[in-house]
N, C-alpha and C positions, 0 to 999 in steps of 0.2 A: 348211372350204374356201370356202363361200359368203361368210363374213365376210371372209376374206382377199381374195377377188375383189372384193367391194364396196369394201374399203379401197383396193385397187389402182386401181379406177376413180375413186375420190375423188382419189387422187394424180395420176391421168391428167388429170383436169379442172384441178387446180391447176397441173400442168405446162403445159397449154395456156394457162391464164391467164398463167403466167409467161413463156411464149414470146411471147404478145401484148404483155405489158408490156415485154419486151426490145426488140421491134421499135419500140414507141412511144418508148422511151428513145433508140434509134438515130435516130429521126425528130427528136427534140428536140436531140440532139447535132448533127445536121446544121444545125439552125436556130439554134444558139447563136451570139450575136453575136461577131464578131471583135474582138479587143482594139483599142480606138481609139488613135490617136497621143496622146502625152502633151500635155495642154492647155498653152497659153502663158498662164498666169494667175498672179496673186499667190499664192504658196505660204506657208502658215503655218509658223512654227518648229515643229520636231518633235523629240521625244525617242523614240528606238527603244530598247526594253527587250528584252534577249536573256538569258533565264535559261539557265544552262548546267549540265550534269552529265556529267562524263567527256568522252571524245573519240570520238564516233560517227564512222563513215566519212564522209569529205568535209566534216568540220566546218570546216576552214580555208577551203575554197572557199565554203561556204555563208555563213560570217561575212564573208568578203571581199566578197561581193556587196553587202552593206550599205555597206561602206566606199566602194564604187565608184559610189554613187548620183549621178545627174545631178540635183541638187536645189539650186535657187538661193536657198533660205532657210536660216536657221540650223538646223543638224542636230547633235544630240547623240546619241551612242550609249552606252548604259549596259549593260555586261555584268555578270552576277552569278553567283557560285559560293557554295556552302555552306561550303567550307573552303579554306584557303590551299593545301592539298596537292592540290586537284582539278587534274588535268593540263590541263584546259581553260584554266586561268590562263596557262600558258605559250604556248598558241596565241594568246590575246588579246594578250599582251605582244609577240609577234612581229608581229602585224598592226598594232598601234599604232605600233610602230617603223617599219614600212614606209609608214604613212600618217600622218605627224606633223601634216599639215594638217587632219586630221579631229578634232573634239572628241569623244574617246572615252576611256572609263575603265572600271575594274573595281571592283566592290564585293564584299566578302566578308561574308556575313551568316550568323552562327552561330545566331541566334535562330529557334526554331521557333514558328510561329503557328498551325499546324494539321497535319493528317495529309497534306495535299497538299504535297509538298516543293517542287514547282515554284511554287506560289502563295506559300509561305513565302519563297522566293527573291525573287519579284516584290515582296512587301511590303517586304522589306529593301532592294530596289533603288529603290523609289518615291521615297524621300526625296531621292535624288540627281537626280531628273528635274526639269528647270527649265522645261519648256514645257507649254502647255495641251493640245496634241495628243500623245497617247501611241500608239505603234505597238508592239504585242507580237507576236513571232513565235518559233516554236520554233527550236532550234539546228540542225535538220536541213532547213531551208527555204532554197532557193536562189532568188533573185529577179532580174528583169531591171533594167537601169540606170534605167528610168523608173518603177519600182515606186512610189516614194514620191509622185511627181507624180500618178499615177493614183489612188492610194489617198486622198490628201488631197483631190483634186478630187471624188471620190465622197462624201467626208465633209462637204463644204461646206454643203449644205442645212441649214437650221435644225432640221428635225425628224429629221435623221439623227444618231443617237448613236454608231453604230459601223459599221465596214466590215470585212467578212471576205472571204477569197479561196478559191476552189476550187483544187485542186492535182492535178498528175499525179505518178506515182511513177517513181523511178529506182532500179534494183537497184544498191546500192553495198556490199553485204556478202556473205554467203554464200548458200547455196541458199535459206534462208528469205527473204532480201530479194527474190528473184525472185518468190516467191509473194506477197509483200507488194505489189510493183509491179503484178502481175497483178490483185490484188484492188482496188487503188486505181484503176487505169486502166479496168478493165472491170466493176467492181462499184460502188465508191463514187462515182466521177466521173459516170458516166451516170445513176445513180439520183438524185444530187443535182441534176443539170441537169433531169431530168424532174420532180423534186419542186418545184423552183423554178418551172418552166413551168406546172405544174398548181396552184400555190399550196398545196401540201401540205407543203413543207419550208421551214424558217426557220433555215438553218444559221448558226452562229457558231463558227469553228474556230480551233484553235491555229496553223494556218498563217499567219494574220493576224487580229489584232484591233486595228484602229485606232479609237481612242475619244477623245471629248472628255472631258477630265479632270473637268470640273464635273458632267457627266452620270454618269460612273463614280462620283463621290462620292455622288450621289443614291441609289445602290443599295448604299452602304456600302463602296465601293472594293473592292480585291482581298481585303480581310479577310473580306468577306461570303461568299466562296467558298473559304475556307481549308481546309474539310473536305469539299469536293466533288471527286470524281474527275473528272467532266466539267465542269471549271471554265469552259471556253470556252462550252459550251452554256448553263450556268447564267447567265453574264454576259449573253449574248444574250437569254435568257428574261426576266431581270429588267428589262433595258432596255426590252423590248417591253411589259412590264406597266406601265411608266411612261408608255406612249404614244409612245415613240420608235421610229424605224425602224432596223433593222439591214440594210444593203444588201450585195449581193454583185455587184460589177461584173464585166464580161467580161474579167477578168484572171486568168490561171492562173499560179501559182507551182509550184515543183518540190520534191517531198519526196524526200530522199535516204534510201532504205530501208536501214537498217543491220543488220537481223536476221542472225544467223549461221546457225544451223541451222533446220530446219523446225519443230522443237519450240519454239524461241524465238518464231518467227512465230505458231505456233498459239496459244501462250500470250497473245500480244498480241491476237490475233483474239478469243479467248474473253473476255479482260478487257473489251474494248470492247463486245462483244455483250451481256455481262451488264450493263454500264453503261447501254446503250441500253434494255435490257429494263426496268430499274428506273426510268430517267429518263423514258422515252417508251414505255410499254407498247403503246399502239395502233400506233405507228410500227414497233415491233419485230415485232409480229404481222403487220403489213402487209408487212414486208420478206420474208415467206415466199415471195412470188412472184418475188423476185429470185434464186431458186435453181431455175430450171426444169429443168436437166439432172439434178441429183440427184432431183428430184421424179419425173421421167420414169423414171429407173432404179428408183425405188421402185415405180412403177406396173408396170414389167416384172416385177420380182421377186415382187410380190404377185398380180397378175392373170395372169401368164404372158407369155411372149415371143410374143405374137400379132402378126399383121400390123399391127393397129391400135396396140398399145402400142409396137412397134418404130418405126412411122411417127411416133408422137408424140415418141419419143426423137430420131429423126432431125431432126424439125422444130425441137426445142429446140436441138440442136447447131447447126443451120443458123442459127437466130436469134442465137445467141451469136456465131457467126462473122461474121454481118452487123454486129452491134454492134461487135465488135473492129475490123473493117475501117473502119467509120465513125469510130470514136474515133481510130484511127491516122491516117486521112486528114485528119481535122479538126484534130487537135492535135499531130500529129507524134510520137505516143507509140510506144514500143517496149517495152511491158510484158512481152513474151515471145512465143514461138511459139504457133501455133494449137493444136498437139497438147498443150501444157501446160495450156491453159485448162480443159478438163474436170477434170483432176486438182485444180487449184486450186479449182474450183467444188465438188467433192466434199468437200475438206478444210474449206472455208469453211462448208459446210452442216453438217458435223460439229460445228464450233464453235458454229453457231447452235443446233443441237439441245441440246448440252451447256449452253448459256447459259440454257436454260429451267429449269435446276435449279441450286440453290445460289447463293451470293453471295460466295464466297471468291475472292480474287484475290491474285496476287503482283506487287508493283510495286517496282522498285528494291531488291530483296532483302528487302522487308518483306511479311509476310503480313497482309492486311487483308480486311475484309468491306465490301461495298457495301450500305448500308441504304436505307430509304425515301427517295425524292428524290435518290438518288445520293450520299448522305452516307457518308463513310468512317468506319469504326470499327476499332479494333484487334481482330485475330483472337484 
């Protein structure tokens, strides 16, 4: 009983630390700069690379947002699929037909260059890219009309090799997509903002990787990360090792969450938690404090539902409510109602705990393992 009580108070201390971190993140969210107006400057020619697989919810709207860019320089859009029968090809054909003025096309690449299917797709697409500046973004990312202006302006300094963008979540699928949007808006986004403000995070994300091609070639191009699950993270890490900067401007894009059931979302959550644990162990352990409500519940369960433990639980719930209010107010998010947030927090904590064990993941129907450095191997 004494051991359980001691463990309970350890969780209570962690919960209090997590509540404090939550309020600190809310403070940095409040101070996050507003997106500037698109600059009136010379814009470089750009090739946008969009690797596709299937037809997730809102695919057509997300891809259409690239066609509708207000961009005064040459713009090429290259879409890529792995097979001719991929239904995304029909979506691309329809969009190209509606926007004949845009230089856009589809590549079909059958060749496999590694276990990361998305990167294999990018390698197959890269030969079709004609411009020095490449902008890669996932197929479920919706962007504003001045997106390319803002991204290329941030990429202009000589020591900047790449630009990435934070994102909000939008539930576009089933019940799982609601939990995904919750986790993005009130988990990932404020933590990333706090990490940037404190100099603890150096994100490079699939939502956007705008990169100078010659600098990408210096790290071996896309082929260098063909067997990495977190290919975006690895590209950013390698560019920084070369002495270049990877910057994150105050521009938020929107991720259309397409998970169907809660099980599908939980599988995604577990996959990425395991990837972070292997790629960035210190950051993964540090992220324990981003789960204050489950930690407080553990304290109550182990130390007993005393006035103190219940007070700590109430404080963590209040801190999470403050963070949600601040994120919604600052970014116009609607990740979900307040009452659903604790349930999402508990499920996310479950994925975090499970991620501490094992390395097996399921991705696009394949069973793989994430090895040292985030490298994929066949299960």
